[in-house]
C-alpha positions in Angstrom: 0.0 0.0 0.0 1.2 3.5 -0.8 2.5 5.2 2.4 0.1 7.6 4.1 2.6 10.4 3.8 2.0 10.5 0.0 -1.8 10.7 0.1 -4.6 12.9 1.1 -7.7 11.6 3.0 -11.2 12.5 2.1 -13.8 12.3 -0.6 -12.0 14.7 -2.9 -9.1 12.3 -3.0 -11.2 9.2 -3.6 -13.8 10.4 -6.1 -12.1 12.6 -8.7 -11.3 10.9 -11.9 -8.2 12.1 -13.6 -6.7 11.5 -17.0 -3.4 9.8 -17.3 -1.8 13.1 -18.4 -2.6 14.9 -15.1 0.6 15.7 -13.2 -0.3 16.1 -9.5 2.6 17.1 -7.4 2.5 19.0 -4.1 4.6 22.2 -4.0 8.1 21.7 -2.6 8.8 23.0 0.9 10.5 26.3 1.4 14.1 26.2 2.8 14.3 25.2 6.4 15.3 27.8 9.0 17.9 27.0 11.6 15.1 26.6 14.2 12.1 25.5 12.2 8.6 26.0 13.6 7.6 23.1 15.9 4.0 22.1 15.3 1.5 20.4 17.5 -1.5 18.6 15.9 -4.5 18.3 18.2 -6.7 15.5 16.9 -5.3 12.7 14.8 -8.3 12.1 12.7 -8.4 12.5 8.9 -8.0 16.3 9.0 -5.2 16.2 11.5 -3.4 13.6 9.4 -3.9 15.7 6.3 -2.3 18.8 7.8 0.6 16.7 9.2 1.2 15.2 5.8 1.0 18.6 4.1 3.4 20.1 6.7 5.9 17.4 5.9 5.5 17.7 2.1 5.1 21.4 1.5 6.1 23.4 4.6 9.3 24.3 6.5 7.9 23.2 9.8 8.4 20.1 11.9 5.6 18.0 13.4 6.7 17.8 17.0 3.7 16.5 19.0 0.3 15.1 18.8 -2.7 15.1 21.2 -5.3 12.4 20.6 -7.4 10.4 23.1 -7.6 7.2 20.9 -4.5 5.1 21.7 -4.3 3.5 18.3 -4.7 6.8 16.4 -2.2 8.6 18.6 0.5 5.9 18.2 -0.1 5.4 14.5 0.1 9.2 13.9 3.3 9.5 16.0 5.0 6.6 14.3 4.2 8.0 10.8 4.9 11.7 11.4 7.1 12.1 14.6 9.0 9.4 16.2 9.1 6.6 13.7 8.3 2.9 13.9 10.9 1.8 16.5 11.7 4.8 18.7 9.5 5.4 21.7 7.7 8.8 21.9 10.2 11.5 23.2 9.1 13.5 26.2 6.6 16.2 25.2 5.6 14.6 21.9 2.5 12.4 22.8 -0.5 13.5 24.8 -3.9 11.9 25.4 -5.7 15.2 24.8 -5.3 18.9 24.7 -5.8 19.3 28.4 -2.8 17.0 29.1 -0.7 19.1 26.7 -1.7 22.4 28.4 -0.9 21.0 31.8 2.4 19.6 30.6 3.4 22.9 28.9 2.6 24.9 32.0 4.8 22.6 34.0 7.5 22.7 31.4 7.6 26.5 31.6 7.8 26.4 35.4 10.7 23.9 35.2 12.4 26.1 32.6 12.1 29.2 34.8 13.7 27.3 37.7 16.7 26.5 35.6 16.0 22.9 34.6 16.8 21.4 31.2 13.5 20.9 29.5 12.3 19.8 26.0 11.9 22.5 23.4 8.5 24.0 23.3 5.8 24.2 20.6 5.4 27.2 18.3 2.1 26.5 16.7 -0.9 24.2 16.9 -3.3 22.7 14.4 -6.7 22.3 16.0 -8.4 19.3 14.4 -10.8 18.1 17.1 -14.6 17.9 16.8 -16.3 21.2 15.8 -18.0 21.7 19.2 -14.6 21.5 21.0 -12.9 24.2 19.0 -13.9 27.1 21.3 -12.5 25.4 24.5 -9.3 24.4 22.9 -8.6 27.9 21.4 -9.4 29.5 24.8 -7.0 27.2 26.5 -4.1 27.6 24.0 -4.4 31.4 23.7 -2.8 32.2 27.0 0.2 30.0 26.0 1.0 32.4 23.2 0.9 29.8 20.4 0.2 30.6 16.8 -3.0 28.7 15.9 -4.6 27.2 12.9 -8.1 25.9 13.6 -10.0 23.6 11.3 -13.3 25.0 10.1 -15.7 26.0 11.4 -14.2 28.3 14.0 -17.0 27.3 16.5 -20.5 26.0 16.4 -22.3 29.1 17.8 -22.1 32.8 17.1 -21.5 33.4 20.8 -18.5 31.1 20.8 -17.2 32.8 17.6 -17.4 36.3 19.1 -15.9 35.0 22.4 -12.9 33.7 20.4 -12.6 37.0 18.6 -12.5 38.9 22.0 -9.8 36.6 23.2 -7.6 36.6 20.1 -7.9 40.2 19.0 -5.5 41.6 21.6 -2.9 38.9 20.6 -2.8 39.9 16.9 0.4 42.0 17.4 2.4 38.9 18.2 0.6 35.8 17.0 -0.9 34.7 13.7 -4.2 32.9 13.4 -5.6 30.9 10.5 -8.8 29.0 9.8 -9.3 25.9 7.7 -10.9 27.8 4.8 -8.8 25.8 2.4 -10.7 26.9 -0.7 -8.9 30.2 -0.6 -5.5 28.5 -1.1 -6.1 26.2 -4.1 -4.4 27.3 -7.4 -7.7 27.1 -9.1 -9.5 29.6 -6.9 -6.4 31.9 -6.7 -6.5 32.1 -10.5 -10.2 32.6 -10.5 -9.8 35.5 -8.1 -7.1 37.0 -10.3 -9.2 36.8 -13.4 -12.1 38.5 -11.7 -10.4 41.2 -9.6 -7.1 41.9 -11.3 -7.7 41.1 -15.0 -11.4 42.1 -15.1 -11.9 39.2 -17.5 -15.7 39.6 -17.5 -16.0 43.2 -16.4 -18.0 43.8 -13.2 -19.6 40.8 -11.5 -23.4 40.8 -11.7 -24.4 37.4 -10.5 -22.8 34.2 -9.2 -24.3 30.7 -9.0 -22.1 28.4 -6.9 -23.0 24.7 -6.2 -21.5 22.3 -3.7 -22.5 18.8 -4.6 -21.8 16.8 -1.5 -22.5 13.3 -2.9 -25.3 10.9 -2.1 -23.3 8.4 -0.1 -20.8 10.9 1.3 -23.7 12.9 2.9 -25.1 9.6 4.3 -21.7 8.8 5.8 -20.9 12.2 7.4 -24.3 13.9 7.9 -26.8 11.1 8.5 -24.7 8.5 10.3 -21.6 10.4 11.3 -20.2 13.3 13.4 -22.2 16.1 11.8 -25.7 14.6 11.8 -27.4 16.6 14.5 -27.5 20.4 15.1 -27.8 19.9 18.8 -24.5 18.0 18.9 -22.6 20.0 16.3 -24.2 22.7 14.1 -26.3 23.2 10.9 -24.8 21.6 7.8 -24.4 25.0 6.2 -21.8 25.7 8.9 -20.1 22.3 9.2 -20.0 21.6 5.5 -20.3 24.8 3.6 -18.8 27.6 5.7 -15.8 27.8 3.5 -18.0 28.1 0.4 -19.6 31.1 2.0 -16.2 32.4 2.8 -14.8 32.1 -0.7 -17.9 33.8 -2.1 -17.4 36.7 0.2 -13.7 36.7 -0.6 -14.6 37.1 -4.3 -17.5 39.5 -4.0 -16.4 41.8 -1.2 -12.7 42.3 -2.0 -11.4 45.3 -3.8 -8.7 44.8 -6.4 -5.4 43.6 -4.9 -3.3 46.6 -4.0 -6.3 48.9 -3.7 -6.9 50.8 -0.5 -10.7 50.8 -1.2 -12.9 49.4 1.6 -14.7 46.1 1.1 -18.0 46.1 -0.7 -20.2 44.5 2.0 -23.5 42.6 1.4 -26.9 44.2 1.8 -29.1 41.2 2.6 -29.2 37.4 3.0 -32.0 35.0 2.8 -32.1 31.2 2.7 -34.3 28.2 2.3 -33.6 24.6 3.0 -34.7 21.5 4.9 -34.0 17.8 5.6 -35.8 16.6 2.4 -34.7 13.0 1.9 -33.0 11.3 4.8 -36.0 10.8 7.0 -38.5 8.1 7.9 -41.2 9.1 5.5 -38.8 8.2 2.7 -38.0 4.7 4.0 -38.8 2.0 1.5 -41.7 -0.1 2.5 -39.8 -3.3 1.7 -37.4 -2.4 4.6 -40.2 -3.0 7.2 -39.2 -2.3 10.8 -35.5 -2.8 10.3 -33.3 -0.1 11.8 -29.9 -1.7 10.9 -28.7 -2.5 7.4 -27.4 -5.9 8.4 -30.9 -7.1 9.3 -32.8 -5.3 6.6 -34.7 -7.4 4.0 -34.2 -4.6 1.5 -30.5 -4.2 2.0 -29.4 -5.7 -1.3 -31.4 -3.0 -3.2 -30.6 0.0 -1.1 -28.2 2.7 -2.3 -27.4 3.5 1.3 -26.7 0.0 2.5 -23.8 0.2 5.0 -22.5 -3.1 3.4 -22.6 -1.5 0.0 -20.7 1.6 1.2 -18.2 0.2 3.7 -17.7 -3.4 2.6 -18.5 -3.9 -1.1 -16.7 -3.0 -4.3 -19.1 -0.3 -5.5 -17.6 2.7 -3.6 -14.6 2.6 -1.3 -15.4 -0.5 0.8 -13.0 -3.0 2.3 -13.3 -5.3 -0.7 -11.6 -2.6 -2.9 -8.5 -2.8 -0.6 -9.2 0.7 0.8 -8.2 1.3 4.4 -8.5 5.1 4.3 -11.5 7.4 4.4 -14.3 6.4 4.9 -13.3 3.0 6.3 -10.8 4.5 8.7 -13.6 6.6 10.2 -15.7 3.5 10.8 -12.8 1.5 12.2 -9.8 3.7 13.1 -7.4 0.7 13.5 -8.3 -0.8 10.1 -4.6 -0.8 9.1 -3.7 -3.0 12.0 -5.1 -6.0 10.1 -2.4 -5.6 7.4 -3.2 -7.5 4.3 -5.7 -9.9 6.0 -8.8 -8.5 4.3 -11.0 -11.3 5.7 -10.3 -10.2 9.3 -10.6 -6.5 8.3 -14.0 -7.2 6.7 -15.2 -9.1 9.7 -14.2 -6.3 12.0 -16.0 -3.7 9.8 -19.2 -5.9 9.8 -19.0 -6.2 13.5 -18.9 -2.4 13.8 -21.8 -2.0 11.4 -23.9 -4.4 13.5 -24.0 -1.9 16.3 -27.4 -0.3 16.8 -29.6 1.3 19.4 -33.3 1.1 20.4 -35.7 2.9 22.7 -33.9 1.6 25.8 -30.5 3.1 24.9 -29.7 6.2 26.9 -29.7 9.4 24.8 -26.2 10.2 26.0 -25.0 6.9 24.6 -26.8 7.5 21.2 -25.3 11.0 20.9 -21.9 9.8 22.0 -21.0 7.8 19.0 -21.6 7.3 15.3 -23.8 4.5 14.0 -22.5 3.6 10.6 -24.7 0.5 10.2 -27.9 2.4 11.0 -30.7 2.7 8.4 -30.4 6.2 6.9 -34.2 6.5 7.2 -34.2 5.6 10.9 -31.3 7.7 12.0 -31.5 10.7 14.4 -30.1 13.2 11.9 -31.8 16.6 11.5 -29.4 18.7 9.5 -30.5 20.1 6.0 -29.6 17.9 3.1 -30.4 20.7 0.7 -30.1 24.5 1.2 -30.0 27.6 -0.9 -28.5 30.9 0.3 -29.0 34.2 -1.6 -26.8 37.2 -0.8 -27.3 40.6 -2.4 -25.2 43.7 -2.7 -26.6 47.2 -3.4 -24.9 50.0 -5.4 -22.2 51.4 -3.1 -20.0 53.8 -5.1 -17.1 55.6 -3.4 -16.8 59.4 -3.7 -13.9 59.0 -6.2 -15.7 56.4 -8.4 -16.4 59.1 -11.0 -12.7 59.5 -11.7 -11.3 58.7 -15.2 -10.0 55.3 -13.9 -13.5 54.0 -13.3 -15.6 52.6 -16.2 -18.7 54.1 -14.8 -20.0 56.0 -11.8 -20.2 52.8 -9.7 -16.5 52.0 -9.9 -16.9 48.2 -9.7 -19.2 48.5 -6.7 -22.6 48.0 -8.4 -25.5 45.8 -7.4 -24.9 42.1 -7.6 -26.0 38.8 -6.0 -24.8 35.3 -5.2 -26.8 32.1 -5.1 -25.2 29.2 -3.2 -26.7 25.7 -3.4 -25.7 22.8 -1.2 -27.2 19.5 -2.3 -26.7 16.0 -1.0 -28.2 13.9 -3.8 -25.4 14.1 -6.4 -23.0 11.8 -8.1 -20.2 14.4 -7.8 -18.5 14.5 -4.4 -17.4 18.0 -3.3 -16.5 18.9 -6.9 -17.8 22.4 -6.7 -18.8 24.3 -9.8 -19.6 28.0 -10.4 -21.2 30.2 -13.0 -20.2 33.8 -12.8 -21.9 36.4 -15.0 -20.4 39.8 -15.6 -21.0 43.0 -17.6 -18.6 41.9 -20.4 -18.5 38.1 -20.2 -19.1 35.0 -18.2 -17.1 32.3 -16.5 -17.6 28.6 -15.7 -15.3 27.1 -13.1 -15.4 23.4 -12.0 -12.5 23.1 -9.5 -10.2 21.9 -12.3 -10.8 24.3 -15.3 -11.9 27.9 -15.7 -13.6 28.8 -19.0 -13.9 32.5 -19.8 -16.4 33.7 -22.5 -15.5 37.2 -23.6 -18.5 39.1 -25.0 -16.3 41.8 -26.4 -14.2 39.6 -28.6 -16.4 36.5 -28.9 -13.5 34.4 -27.8 -13.4 31.5 -25.4 -10.4 30.8 -23.3 -9.9 27.8 -21.0 -7.4 27.8 -18.1 -6.2 24.7 -16.3 -4.5 25.7 -13.1 -1.9 23.2 -11.8 -3.6 20.6 -9.6 -1.2 20.3 -6.7 -3.1 17.6 -4.8 -6.6 16.2 -4.6 -7.1 17.6 -1.1 -9.4 20.5 -2.1 -7.5 21.1 -5.3 -4.3 21.8 -3.5 -5.9 24.0 -0.9 -4.9 21.7 2.0 -1.2 22.1 1.0 -1.6 25.8 0.3 -3.1 26.7 3.6 -0.6 24.6 5.5 2.3 26.0 3.7 1.2 29.6 4.1 0.4 29.2 7.9 3.7 27.6 8.7 5.5 30.3 6.6 3.8 33.0 8.6 4.9 31.3 11.8 8.4 30.9 10.5 8.7 34.6 9.5 7.6 35.7 13.0 9.8 33.2 14.8 12.9 33.4 12.6 12.5 36.4 10.2 11.8 39.2 12.6 8.4 39.9 11.0 5.6 41.5 12.9 2.7 39.1 13.2 0.2 41.5 11.6 2.5 41.6 8.5 2.9 37.8 8.3 -0.9 37.5 8.7 -1.6 39.8 5.8 1.2 38.5 3.5 1.0 34.8 4.0 -2.3 33.9 5.5 -4.2 36.7 3.6 -7.2 36.4 5.9 -7.8 38.6 8.9 -9.6 37.7 12.1 -12.5 39.9 11.1 -12.7 38.2 7.7 -13.0 34.9 9.6 -15.7 36.2 11.9 -17.6 37.8 9.0 -17.9 34.6 6.9 -19.1 32.6 10.0 -21.5 35.4 10.9 -23.0 35.2 7.4 -23.7 31.6 7.9 -25.5 32.3 11.2 -27.5 35.1 9.6 -28.5 32.8 6.7 -29.6 30.2 9.2 -31.7 32.8 11.0 -33.3 33.8 7.7 -34.0 30.1 6.9 -35.5 29.3 10.3 -37.6 32.4 10.4 -38.5 32.5 6.7 -37.3 36.1 6.3 -34.8 38.3 4.6 -32.0 39.5 6.9 -30.7 43.0 6.5 -26.9 42.4 6.8 -25.8 45.7 8.1 -28.3 46.0 10.9 -27.8 42.3 11.8 -24.1 42.7 12.0 -24.4 45.8 14.1 -26.7 44.1 16.5 -25.0 40.7 16.8 -21.3 41.2 16.1 -20.1 44.8 15.8 -20.8 45.5 19.4 -18.2 42.9 20.3 
């Protein structure tokens, strides 16, 4: 099997079909400093492993420690990325959770102040725990003075997001902060932004239609049976799945041209519709009867969502395909411990899929784990499996827009709108596509190619940005590289943190809060069936912070 260090984990890696001519090669790492940034990964799941892998491949940082409660995950992560197969974990490299690390670090500093020889400390942390834990981990790490990269979303409530802002804002002079909005960092989206904002390839933007096709069995895995199935446990699917889509749309629509000192063109309103349309009991096939688990269901052989079909059989990425990564590693984290014995691996997966609950099972136990063998029409999921968000902008010209440099009196700050569509029932998995309509042309972008139709010349031009990896089109590598570079410049280059934040991360703390706030505003609009006035909503809920 190809080593983990050469692969990304996730649906974008497993589902994209590439031609034999595609050259996928992650960017080479920058030169190492004499004292490279030492990195802690908190959470050794698929995202934690991805950032560790990207750090080794494309950054000038060193993975120095891991915090993970699952013994197998922690040891497997450490042996692959830190201490190797035979060496025992060095002191300060292995922790059962973030609390153990915080306590150890506080003690390390006390011992250092008393003159003891102590292990070298950590410079930066990747937070890759469950979404609902992000707030507590950030609040605990902030007093330690670490640079932080938090996987998206920042937190699961607006209150927690603003609490994080209040805590981190005073630290911006010395520490950088990044969020897992990986779409900003893919070569595809960086080129798209250049075409729109620098080259004015289609004139002023008038309308954008952006679709995130989640994938029918991917949604069932993650949002019906998996970690993100219930709002009460995590958050709405618009936040947990699509907050970086909202972020990139705001990045494209609000930003002035690079190098301009013009303020951002902020939205006027947001509205949203959506619901749990398909994965509910009313859609359950009659042939399934009272079955609640796939392994005992009479209709299992015919069901698209059969857990055996998804996790065991050859149709998707089941054990019978030889796959031991996502999604199998989510169902059974120690799947690799079976080596090449696929019969034992298959039996172990089937045993896991047989787990079920009934009316006598305590709610705490139901909420406390995932049920990957559960019938998707009998699960306790409640997040939307389809949602549309519409954001609008009004004319907002600046006083100098009537200058000779502007094409018209609006100065590229005219009325426009965005329609975002998240849909579960698709063949495509996370292969986003976007139509952008402008005053002088239109663009179609599909995560791999960008096609520009120029109304002025009648010409069509297609761009194929370099695909650096299948992890969000290279966004995973790009984000990791830029974050670690920012940390390195502050640690070794004498840079001010605010300059490193701007030049390498390219996303401010306020940008992060704004994109999350837009999601919460859209959810309020959806729940209350109303249109939210963005400026007044922001002033009431966020600006006061």
